[in-house]
C-alpha positions as semicolon CSV with decimal commas, in nm:
position;residue;x (nm);y (nm);z (nm)
1;M;-4,722;-1,683;2,195
2;H;-4,485;-1,955;2,164
3;D;-4,328;-1,735;1,858
4;D;-4,255;-1,427;2,130
5;I;-4,122;-1,692;2,394
6;R;-3,883;-1,856;2,101
7;S;-3,774;-1,459;1,976
8;A;-3,727;-1,376;2,300
9;S;-3,450;-1,662;2,472
10;R;-3,278;-1,653;2,059
11;L;-3,187;-1,238;2,191
12;L;-3,124;-1,324;2,559
13;D;-2,895;-1,625;2,455
14;W;-2,692;-1,391;2,171
15;Y;-2,680;-1,129;2,453
16;A;-2,443;-1,386;2,641
17;S;-2,230;-1,487;2,433
18;A;-1,887;-1,309;2,339
19;Q;-2,004;-1,117;2,048
20;G;-2,358;-1,043;2,246
21;A;-2,168;-0,894;2,522
22;C;-1,915;-0,664;2,298
23;F;-2,259;-0,504;2,141
24;S;-2,417;-0,414;2,505
25;A;-2,061;-0,278;2,612
26;A;-2,079;-0,068;2,330
27;A;-2,450;0,030;2,372
28;Q;-2,406;0,136;2,708
29;R;-2,083;0,334;2,618
30;L;-2,286;0,477;2,383
31;V;-2,518;0,581;2,592
32;T;-2,334;0,722;2,879
33;C;-2,145;0,887;2,734
34;S;-2,369;1,087;2,440
35;L;-2,625;1,158;2,742
36;Q;-2,418;1,300;2,936
37;R;-2,452;1,632;2,890
38;W;-2,850;1,651;2,957
39;P;-2,909;1,711;3,326
40;A;-2,995;1,435;3,447
41;L;-3,107;1,433;3,833
42;G;-3,461;1,445;3,888
43;R;-3,517;1,422;3,565
44;R;-3,764;1,153;3,337
45;L;-3,652;0,928;3,098
46;L;-3,843;0,673;2,902
47;E;-3,700;0,388;2,742
48;V;-3,824;0,234;2,437
49;N;-3,803;-0,128;2,370
50;C;-3,588;-0,151;2,703
51;A;-3,567;-0,536;2,621
52;A;-3,458;-0,705;2,932
53;G;-3,305;-0,401;3,068
54;G;-2,952;-0,397;3,024
55;L;-2,927;0,009;3,044
56;Q;-3,204;0,042;3,323
57;R;-2,870;0,080;3,605
58;P;-2,648;0,278;3,440
59;L;-2,957;0,524;3,326
60;R;-3,036;0,489;3,675
61;R;-2,704;0,565;3,810
62;M;-2,633;0,825;3,542
63;G;-2,909;1,048;3,802
64;F;-3,304;0,979;3,577
65;D;-3,566;0,868;3,691
66;V;-3,628;0,579;3,429
67;T;-3,897;0,385;3,317
68;G;-3,893;0,074;3,063
69;C;-4,207;-0,018;2,814
70;E;-4,147;-0,288;2,626
71;G;-4,386;-0,480;2,386
72;S;-4,291;-0,826;2,468
73;P;-4,411;-1,014;2,749
74;A;-4,127;-1,264;2,728
75;L;-3,901;-1,017;2,772
76;R;-4,129;-0,811;3,051
77;K;-4,122;-1,080;3,223
78;H;-3,677;-1,126;3,207
79;F;-3,723;-0,770;3,353
80;A;-3,892;-0,795;3,593
81;D;-3,742;-1,141;3,728
82;S;-3,359;-1,013;3,650
83;L;-3,371;-0,631;3,799
84;G;-3,716;-0,604;4,075
85;S;-4,005;-0,414;4,183
86;R;-3,792;-0,107;4,175
87;F;-3,773;-0,100;3,819
88;V;-4,077;-0,057;3,632
89;V;-4,149;-0,158;3,233
90;D;-4,525;-0,108;3,067
91;P;-4,649;-0,318;2,811
92;A;-4,641;-0,077;2,493
93;K;-4,606;-0,082;2,192
94;P;-4,331;0,172;2,034
95;D;-4,556;0,306;1,781
96;L;-4,854;0,403;1,986
97;L;-4,708;0,458;2,356
98;P;-4,985;0,484;2,653
99;Y;-4,795;0,849;2,743
100;G;-4,972;1,244;2,672
101;D;-4,776;1,437;2,486
102;A;-4,454;1,597;2,627
103;S;-4,489;1,355;2,959
104;F;-4,085;1,237;2,937
105;D;-3,795;1,478;2,928
106;W;-3,612;1,229;2,786
107;V;-3,714;0,977;2,538
108;L;-3,446;0,650;2,461
109;V;-3,573;0,417;2,181
110;H;-3,399;0,078;2,131
111;L;-3,464;0,052;1,697
112;E;-3,250;-0,286;1,717
113;H;-3,535;-0,453;1,965
114;G;-3,815;-0,538;1,682
115;T;-3,873;-0,197;1,551
116;D;-4,001;-0,300;1,194
117;H;-3,942;-0,076;0,907
118;T;-4,320;-0,042;0,826
119;I;-4,335;0,090;1,179
120;L;-4,031;0,359;1,202
121;A;-4,183;0,642;1,127
122;Q;-4,463;0,596;1,351
123;T;-4,262;0,513;1,606
124;L;-3,999;0,787;1,586
125;S;-4,307;0,992;1,572
126;E;-4,453;0,902;1,894
127;A;-4,094;0,930;2,066
128;R;-4,136;1,332;1,942
129;R;-4,407;1,388;2,065
130;V;-4,364;1,215;2,384
131;A;-4,036;1,363;2,437
132;L;-4,007;1,773;2,615
133;Q;-3,628;1,862;2,593
134;G;-3,481;1,552;2,333
135;L;-3,465;1,159;2,238
136;A;-3,211;0,942;2,153
137;V;-3,230;0,683;1,917
138;L;-2,971;0,348;1,969
139;V;-2,934;0,157;1,561
140;W;-2,792;-0,145;1,452
141;N;-2,657;0,002;1,113
142;A;-2,804;-0,187;0,857
143;H;-2,476;0,001;0,650
144;S;-2,210;-0,122;0,828
145;L;-2,015;-0,399;0,810
146;G;-2,075;-0,543;1,152
147;N;-2,396;-0,634;0,891
148;L;-2,247;-0,753;0,646
149;G;-2,265;-1,190;0,723
150;A;-2,452;-1,094;1,048
151;Q;-2,744;-1,304;1,017
152;S;-2,718;-1,457;1,365
153;V;-2,738;-1,178;1,541
154;P;-3,109;-1,146;1,629
155;L;-3,120;-0,768;1,597
156;T;-3,317;-0,571;1,381
157;A;-3,089;-0,362;1,122
158;H;-3,183;-0,028;1,041
159;P;-2,989;0,244;0,776
160;A;-2,852;0,476;1,064
161;L;-2,836;0,747;0,829
162;S;-3,187;0,719;0,719
163;V;-3,288;0,697;1,042
164;Y;-3,088;1,070;1,133
165;M;-3,253;1,232;0,822
166;K;-3,573;1,136;0,951
167;L;-3,458;1,315;1,282
168;G;-3,408;1,608;1,073
169;Q;-3,821;1,673;1,020
170;W;-3,800;1,794;1,376
171;E;-3,700;2,193;1,468
172;G;-3,340;2,075;1,683
173;S;-2,998;2,018;1,698
174;R;-2,905;1,608;1,593
175;C;-2,539;1,484;1,677
176;C;-2,422;1,110;1,637
177;A;-2,165;0,899;1,779
178;G;-2,063;0,487;1,651
179;A;-1,912;0,213;1,741
180;L;-1,818;-0,130;1,625
181;F;-1,667;-0,048;1,338
182;A;-1,487;-0,381;1,251
183;P;-1,718;-0,710;1,164
184;V;-1,850;-0,900;1,405
185;R;-1,634;-1,204;1,387
186;W;-1,380;-0,973;1,481
187;W;-1,542;-0,844;1,782
188;E;-1,353;-0,974;2,101
189;P;-1,521;-0,907;2,510
190;S;-1,209;-0,641;2,627
191;R;-0,933;-0,761;2,826
192;P;-0,767;-0,674;3,070
193;A;-0,419;-0,428;3,053
194;G;-0,099;-0,526;2,986
195;R;-0,193;-0,851;2,812
196;D;-0,169;-0,974;2,419
197;R;-0,376;-1,174;2,245
198;S;-0,359;-1,523;2,367
199;D;-0,438;-1,332;2,717
200;S;-0,110;-1,594;2,839
201;V;0,228;-1,367;2,795
202;P;0,262;-1,014;2,946
203;C;0,323;-0,750;2,701
204;V;0,699;-0,579;2,691
205;V;0,556;-0,208;2,609
206;P;0,652;-0,021;2,926
207;S;0,333;0,129;3,154
208;V;0,440;0,462;3,117
209;V;0,510;0,403;2,659
210;Q;0,189;0,167;2,672
211;S;-0,062;0,473;2,862
212;E;-0,004;0,725;2,609
213;I;-0,039;0,529;2,389
214;T;-0,422;0,405;2,509
215;A;-0,442;0,743;2,550
216;C;-0,409;0,851;2,214
217;L;-0,573;0,595;2,084
218;N;-0,896;0,678;2,277
219;Q;-0,875;1,014;2,162
220;L;-0,896;0,904;1,839
221;R;-1,159;0,637;1,871
222;E;-1,366;0,965;2,021
223;K;-1,288;1,171;1,724
224;V;-1,384;0,945;1,449
225;A;-1,715;0,810;1,683
226;R;-1,878;1,187;1,657
227;C;-1,762;1,298;1,363
228;T;-2,084;1,271;1,156
229;P;-1,932;1,098;0,812
230;C;-1,736;0,831;1,031
231;A;-2,033;0,771;1,325
232;L;-2,317;0,688;1,053
233;L;-2,091;0,397;0,962
234;G;-2,015;0,228;1,337
235;S;-2,209;-0,148;1,420
236;V;-2,426;0,101;1,648
237;C;-2,492;0,407;1,593
238;L;-2,662;0,627;1,871
239;L;-2,855;0,951;1,743
240;R;-2,963;1,247;1,936
241;L;-3,216;1,490;1,917
242;E;-3,220;1,783;2,113
243;L;-3,540;1,977;2,148
244;P;-3,525;2,353;2,106
245;P;-3,639;2,490;2,468
246;S;-4,047;2,584;2,445
247;C;-4,239;2,920;2,494
248;P;-4,560;2,912;2,619
249;L;-4,757;3,191;2,571
250;T;-4,820;3,416;2,875
251;A;-5,128;3,602;2,861
252;R;-5,089;4,025;2,958
253;P;-5,354;4,086;3,198
254;L;-5,555;4,368;3,131
255;P;-5,494;4,717;3,181
256;F;-5,793;4,835;3,429
257;R;-5,862;5,238;3,537
258;K;-6,039;5,276;3,868
259;V;-6,434;5,199;3,862
260;R;-6,662;5,497;3,931
261;F;-7,002;5,564;3,866
262;A;-7,051;5,893;3,663
263;G;-7,431;5,994;3,516
264;G;-7,622;5,607;3,611
265;R;-7,357;5,464;3,437
266;L;-7,042;5,309;3,460
267;V;-6,668;5,472;3,420
268;G;-6,310;5,373;3,400
269;S;-6,381;5,020;3,249
270;C;-6,189;4,792;3,015
271;S;-6,445;4,930;2,742
272;D;-6,359;5,250;2,799
273;R;-5,980;5,185;2,768
274;V;-6,036;5,006;2,476
275;S;-6,283;5,225;2,314
276;E;-6,089;5,551;2,347
277;R;-5,807;5,427;2,088
278;P;-5,773;5,614;1,801
279;N;-5,947;5,424;1,457
280;L;-5,581;5,295;1,349
281;R;-5,701;5,194;0,990
282;S;-5,908;5,566;0,901
283;G;-5,515;5,665;1,010
284;A;-5,821;5,957;1,257
285;P;-5,979;5,969;1,579
286;D;-6,273;5,745;1,663
287;H;-6,505;6,051;1,797
288;K;-6,833;5,824;1,796
289;A;-6,627;5,574;2,046
290;Q;-6,478;5,833;2,240
291;I;-6,731;5,825;2,586
292;Q;-6,743;6,122;2,760
293;D;-6,673;6,204;3,129
294;F;-6,967;6,452;3,275
295;S;-6,803;6,390;3,635
């Protein structure tokens, strides 16, 4: 119990720092941009390892009916204290979800919040089991510049490429996006436009030129972030798997003819139709199976 409280307090303190704020903003930007193509209005979304619920409000604003689940009692308490009773968080471990098969339209999994390497495969399998249309996985990338020398970051790192390959075991289309390609010590919170690094002297770049430069940089950043080889090098990666539409088999009705009695026996039932079919194995009609109509 004390270890859980200490781990939760360390995670929340890091999210309150400048580096944690950068990570949170980048993760929120990845989620909102990458999940825009998912139909959201009225669709159920499960957020696994939601921690203190930092993405609950953005997902609600997108239109999702969000349900969170978290295995840490301390993080669930902070979730309830900060978000109130309008947001739902269930006590659940990521490798054993208490939900039925295909009970949510979409599933968002946070691997950075305490998902151990020993339960990674089971966590992904559980997310795939409860997802109907697709799932997304948020990863703190072990093979990135941000993870080098980041001993103070209280996040669980996983190789984004390995997780991306594991998603390939299921049928569907995969895509990925990445952010924060620089080391952690270079991360800085977003600064107001028109200010330099000291935030004290305004930049002398004309507003028109500055807007064009900003637009070009944003386009370049989006292309790099969505290119699969480049995206898998980001410190935070969002891997998405869109499942193929399910096509359940619908039983066709049996062809019944008009039922009548002839010679004290029932004629025109489904069995008559079946028996009147030729014997396909022998290539000739089965005369013994034909029924004679005496009417």
